[in-house]
Phi, psi and omega in degrees: 000137185276104167068010178262139171286164175299322179302305183297326178298316180295322180291319179292326177293327180275359176088016183296150180246009181298125178286145176298155171282160178310312183295318181298317184290321176302314180298318177298314180298317177298315181295318185289325178287324190272305194212148169226117181053040182082355186255134177297133179280137180287147167286158183275065181260160167261132181213158181208142179241125185242135173265119184245135174229128183139180186280071178289126175270100184301319178293319176295326173293322179293319175299323174299317178299315179302316179292331174295316177296318180298326182282325189245105183298323183307330183272354181231028171284153172240153185256127188232119180249025178296151183065021174059031177228122184287130172226167181226144173215147182281152176264127183279316182259117186270108180275048185279144177224128172286115180287122181239148178203167180248158181091183182261134183289139172284161177303328181289324179293316182296319178297317182290329179286319182288341179264008178303152179250121185283125171276169186301325183262012176280150164300149190265016173220134179235141184230141184228126178236123173252132173260113188270350182093160182055041177069026179240135182228159166235126178240129181243126178246132177229123183239144177285132185296340175298333187258327185224136174251181192289326180288333181258000177296328181298325182290323176296318177301308183294321179293314177303320175300316182297311184292327173293324181279324185231074189294341183264358184252164180280148179287171185282327183197162182261170185276111171285130180234184180296336180282344189282336192303299185295321177298326176289325175299315182292328182271001189291346181269359184262037174104190190293324182298313178294324177293321184292319180295318181295328180295327174303316184283325180299316181288337185269324192247357181304114187279359187258010178294131182302159179305123172079010179291141175270124182239145179052055176299146176072018183293148176056028173265108183291156180294141178074008179278339184073006187270132179246110181239134189219154174249137175232140180242140175241151182238132171246118182277079183225139176274091186290341181296318177295314181295319178289331176297326183295335179258002183055042176228175177278158170308324183293318182296318180296320179297314183292321177302313181300314183296328179297315180290325176296319176296320176295320183295322182280358177084005176281123181273121182230114183284314182220159173237131177259117187231103168285129186241134180277122177229148175222085179294145186292341179275357191290153179306139185291339183278352182247130180272321182231150163251128185249120179247147184251146174231128174254114182242128180279130174283111175231095183268108178257112185303336182273352175279147179281152174303319181303316180295321177296318176298323179293321176295322176298319186293320178293329176286331176298309187301319183284327179297320179295325182292337179289345187243336177257152179297145189297319179294325173297315180299316185293321185279329190241343188235038174295153187309314181297315178294324180290333184286322192242351179230332187281343182251109188250160172307130176121342177287146182235152185229121183259113188232135175060063183247135187233148177273126181229350187237161176230127177246006183287125176228121181239128182316121175079001187238152176259131182238122181234155180262143170277163177298162176304158182298308185284112180290337182275355180280145185301141180258012186281002176079003187275163177206150177224153189214123185248142174230122174277111181245178183296327190259007177145219183233128176259135178243125180244120183247137175257130178228156184234139180304320187269357183235314186221110182286167177299321182296323179295319179301316181295321178298319176293323179298312186291325185296326180300308179304320180293323176298316176299322174293322183290316185287333177294320183279329175224095183295341179263016178300144178276156177304316182297319171305313179297319181290334183275345181297000000 
């Protein structure tokens, strides 16, 4: 458990609603942000490291970044919690600077940059460039998950490439972020641009896709890579609200606990899970559709632990993860655990679990661009990703698979195992983790 006392763990497991004191919440936030068992916790960032060879113009690249910020409001919004209510506003004057250095970056430097924490008034994309000499460079991009998601990262890469190559022209498209969904719904009647962007979200979030339907085939496949990447969606007609109430946790915590077991059962080692979660508090600014909070949960699968206890542990991590982003009075008054369990999670929230960067769409004139491996050595390398959407009619699971890494049959087996777990815990709420893993 991250920073929680045994007493607090028992209270959350029992569904207690006593709010934390100011001092307790500060301590928990500090502990969960800084360390877990002596290991620094990663920020929930999206990052990529590129090895570049060729005549790269650093000043030209910096100008391309500035134009990128000007074009995409999602990258330059700021977070403001004055009056104890979170709001967001775009920055008109972009103070972007491309951080430059000479020599080769050490692994520690790359780790430190990729794990940086974005403050409320920071721009939501940072870039670091090392010149290694002889026409060789290393470029590190780090984005706040509130501004860019994994499916829209490719747009950032392509648009930056376009702006570097054609600095005087407009880019091809804008960045859809978590904040874009509701805004796109409102703009959908304003011509072809709104319809085109809304279609992106329809393909991504449509809860009515038939069981096993393949959506967005070939997504994220860079030209000439030979990589075939596809998304497949499964639908479970199950009322998770009733099942989650039996465990006194949110549907999200139930899904994440099941996901942890499924990954452990398949023998895939996963160190951490980064989970952007859709929330829309009623006091939120009308211009913002979703509030996205991150939870970093350490996978600890204890065979002797009950599934009920595992769910409670996930729920506690969810509660702390949200507290890292919302002002303390706001959290205590509106997001107490019981309220979060039964009121805060509505049909339509989506959960992005175990998402990996596998493709590179960056193209810079006259340069060869290659991607370095992901930051976390302990993260699975099977190229898989899963995406949950809680809908009115049940739960949708969206899986990404690659022909050379994770076959469609493997994705189908993974999807079936989730349904088997839900059947088992529905029949026996006190079933142990070890029993589930042996099934």
